[in-house]
C-alpha positions in Angstrom: -11.0 12.3 15.0 -13.0 9.3 15.7 -11.3 5.8 16.6 -12.0 2.1 16.4 -14.9 2.4 14.0 -16.2 -1.2 12.9 -16.3 -1.9 9.3 -16.5 -5.7 10.1 -16.9 -8.1 12.9 -13.3 -9.0 13.4 -11.3 -7.0 16.1 -8.9 -5.8 13.3 -11.6 -4.8 10.9 -11.3 -1.1 12.2 -10.7 2.5 10.9 -9.8 5.8 12.3 -11.3 9.0 10.8 -9.6 12.2 11.0 -11.9 15.2 10.1 -10.4 18.4 8.3 -11.0 21.6 9.7 -11.8 23.2 6.1 -13.2 20.4 4.4 -12.5 20.2 0.4 -15.2 17.4 -0.1 -12.6 14.8 -0.8 -11.5 11.7 1.1 -8.2 9.8 1.5 -7.7 6.1 2.8 -4.5 5.3 4.2 -3.6 1.8 4.0 -0.4 0.8 6.4 2.3 -1.6 5.6 4.0 -4.2 7.7 4.2 -7.2 5.2 0.6 -8.2 5.7 1.6 -9.7 9.3 2.0 -6.6 11.3 1.3 -2.9 11.4 -1.3 -0.9 12.9 -3.3 2.3 11.7 -2.4 4.2 15.1 1.1 4.3 14.3 0.4 6.6 11.3 -1.9 9.0 13.4 0.8 12.0 12.4 0.4 11.3 8.8 -3.1 11.0 8.8 -3.3 14.4 10.9 -1.3 16.1 8.0 -3.6 14.9 5.4 -6.4 15.9 7.1 -4.9 19.3 7.5 -4.8 19.5 3.6 -8.6 19.4 3.7 -9.4 15.7 3.4 -11.5 13.5 5.4 -9.0 10.8 6.2 -9.6 7.2 6.8 -6.7 5.0 8.2 -7.5 1.4 8.0 -6.6 -1.9 9.9 -7.1 -5.1 8.1 -6.6 -8.9 9.2 -3.1 -10.0 9.4 -1.2 -13.2 8.7 -0.7 -15.9 9.7 -4.1 -15.8 11.3 -5.7 -14.4 8.2 -4.2 -15.5 4.8 -4.4 -14.2 1.3 -6.7 -12.6 0.2 -8.1 -11.6 3.5 -6.3 -8.2 3.7 -7.4 -7.3 0.2 -11.0 -8.4 1.0 -10.9 -6.5 4.2 -9.9 -3.1 2.0 -12.8 -3.8 -0.5 -15.0 -4.3 2.2 -14.0 -1.0 4.1 -14.4 1.0 0.8 -17.9 -0.5 0.3 -18.7 0.4 3.9 -17.1 3.9 3.8 -19.1 5.0 0.7 -22.3 3.6 2.0 -21.7 5.6 5.3 -23.3 8.9 6.6 -20.0 10.7 6.6 -19.9 13.8 4.4 -17.6 13.6 1.5 -17.8 13.1 -2.4 -17.9 9.6 -3.2 -16.5 10.2 -6.7 -13.4 11.9 -5.0 -11.7 9.2 -3.2 -7.9 8.7 -3.2 -5.6 5.9 -1.9 -2.3 6.1 -0.5 -0.6 2.8 0.6 3.1 2.4 2.0 4.9 -1.0 1.1 2.3 -3.9 0.9 -0.5 -1.4 1.7 0.6 0.2 -1.7 0.1 -3.1 -3.4 -3.4 -3.3 -1.9 -4.2 0.2 -2.9 -3.1 -0.6 -6.7 -5.2 -3.5 -6.6 -8.2 -1.5 -5.1 -7.5 1.2 -7.9 -7.6 -1.7 -10.6 -11.0 -2.5 -9.6 -12.6 0.9 -9.3 -10.2 3.6 -10.9 -9.4 5.3 -7.5 -6.3 7.9 -8.0 -3.5 6.1 -6.1 -0.4 6.9 -4.7 2.0 4.3 -3.3 5.3 4.6 -1.3 7.4 1.4 -2.0 4.5 -1.0 -3.1 5.6 -4.5 -3.4 5.7 -5.6 -6.8 6.7 -8.5 -9.3 6.7 -10.8 -6.7 6.8 -14.0 -8.4 10.0 -13.0 -10.5 11.6 -11.9 -7.3 10.9 -15.3 -5.8 12.3 -17.0 -8.8 15.5 -15.3 -8.4 15.9 -15.9 -5.0 15.4 -19.6 -4.4 18.4 -20.0 -2.2 17.3 -17.3 0.4 16.2 -18.7 3.8 13.2 -16.8 5.2 13.6 -15.0 8.3 12.2 -12.1 10.1 15.3 -11.1 11.4 18.1 -12.4 9.3 20.8 -10.9 11.3 19.7 -12.4 14.4 18.5 -15.8 13.2 20.9 -16.3 10.3 23.7 -14.3 11.4 23.7 -12.2 8.1 25.5 -9.1 8.0 24.8 -7.6 4.6 22.0 -5.2 4.6 20.6 -6.7 1.0 21.0 -10.2 2.4 18.8 -9.3 5.6 16.5 -7.6 3.4 16.1 -10.4 1.0 15.3 -12.9 4.0 12.7 -10.6 5.2 11.3 -10.2 2.0 10.7 -14.0 1.4 9.5 -14.3 4.9 6.5 -11.9 4.7 5.5 -13.1 1.2 5.5 -16.7 2.5 3.7 -15.6 5.8 0.8 -14.0 4.0 0.4 -16.3 0.9 1.0 -19.6 3.0 3.1 -20.9 0.3 5.2 -19.7 -2.6 3.2 -21.2 -5.5 3.0 -19.3 -8.7 -0.8 -19.2 -8.7 -0.7 -17.1 -5.4 2.4 -15.0 -6.3 0.6 -13.9 -9.5 -2.7 -13.6 -8.0 -1.3 -11.0 -4.9 0.3 -9.1 -7.7 -1.2 -5.9 -9.3 1.7 -5.8 -12.1 -0.2 -9.2 -13.7 -3.6 -7.6 -13.5 -2.9 -4.3 -15.2 -5.8 -3.2 -17.4 -7.2 0.5 -18.4 -9.3 0.6 -15.1 -6.2 1.8 -13.3 -6.8 5.1 -11.8 -4.1 8.0 -12.1 -1.0 6.6 -10.3 2.0 8.0 -8.6 4.5 5.5 -7.6 7.5 6.5 -5.1 10.3 3.9 -4.6 13.7 4.1 -3.2 16.8 3.9 -5.3 18.4 1.2 -3.2 15.9 -0.2 -0.8 14.0 -3.5 0.2 11.6 -3.3 -3.0 13.6 -3.5 -6.1 13.2 -0.3 -8.3 13.3 -2.7 -11.4 9.7 -3.7 -10.2 8.5 -0.3 -10.2 10.0 0.5 -13.6 8.4 -2.7 -14.8 4.9 -1.4 -13.6 5.2 1.8 -15.3 6.1 0.1 -18.5 3.2 -2.1 -18.5 0.7 0.5 -17.4 1.9 2.8 -20.1 1.0 0.0 -22.5 -2.7 0.5 -21.3 -2.4 4.2 -21.9 -2.5 5.0 -18.0 -1.7 8.2 -16.2 1.4 7.0 -14.2 4.2 8.6 -12.6 7.4 7.0 -11.0 9.4 9.1 -8.5 12.7 7.8 -7.3 13.6 8.4 -3.9 17.5 8.8 -3.4 18.8 6.4 -1.0 17.8 3.2 0.9 14.5 4.2 2.7 11.6 2.1 2.1 8.0 3.6 2.5 7.3 5.3 5.7 11.2 5.9 6.1 10.8 8.7 3.3 7.6 10.3 4.3 8.9 13.7 4.7 10.4 13.6 1.1 7.3 12.1 -0.5 4.5 13.9 1.3 4.6 17.3 -0.6 4.3 15.6 -4.0 1.8 13.3 -2.8 -0.3 16.2 -1.7 0.2 17.8 -5.0 -0.9 14.6 -6.8 -4.0 14.5 -4.7 -4.9 18.1 -5.2 -4.7 17.8 -8.9 -6.8 14.6 -9.2 -9.3 15.1 -6.5 -10.1 18.7 -7.2 -13.8 19.4 -7.9 
């Protein structure tokens, strides 16, 4: 493992690399969640280690965070990391790179796949933001709605948080920005093979994932949605999703 590798000049433009004992020649890039305003690659070391144990060179990537760095800073950082990674001296097949993203990291992974066709797995990617905001005009944004607003209903707390992190990253809730950040509105036939996971009753509405699958199918894309029972979001269901995630990458990144 090699930590804090700089791919840019900002302190957050850093990545950790996990090296496999028996390399299969492919690489995986993990993009953490955290609503674009928090999160750190170091918290995912156990997951990255498990991916490396399956034979992959694994990169866990940090990116600039809001509100210091607003949209599209995080996405630009992922793009720049992938360019740097492919130009580096590390040994792996540049034609066999997969992306795994959790929550907003999944949103970023899908956008990157749309640009270059990477096989991609997402755990609770945030999608259909403009429609969500339109349907939740009365929601007051709050990082912790239970403490700040006295909310007690789980869905209401989630709604306040959802609005908070979207607004924090975009700077405002204009339709232009909500559509620009959302891969649902930029689907083409360049999307790589895709596996989406989404909780049945979680922070990210399942309806958005279903809509993404429907639109991707219209472009004749290879896409699968796996519904996770329960209320867990993204890394909450790692144990459930990891085996299928590894099978997916094994199929699409094989020689």
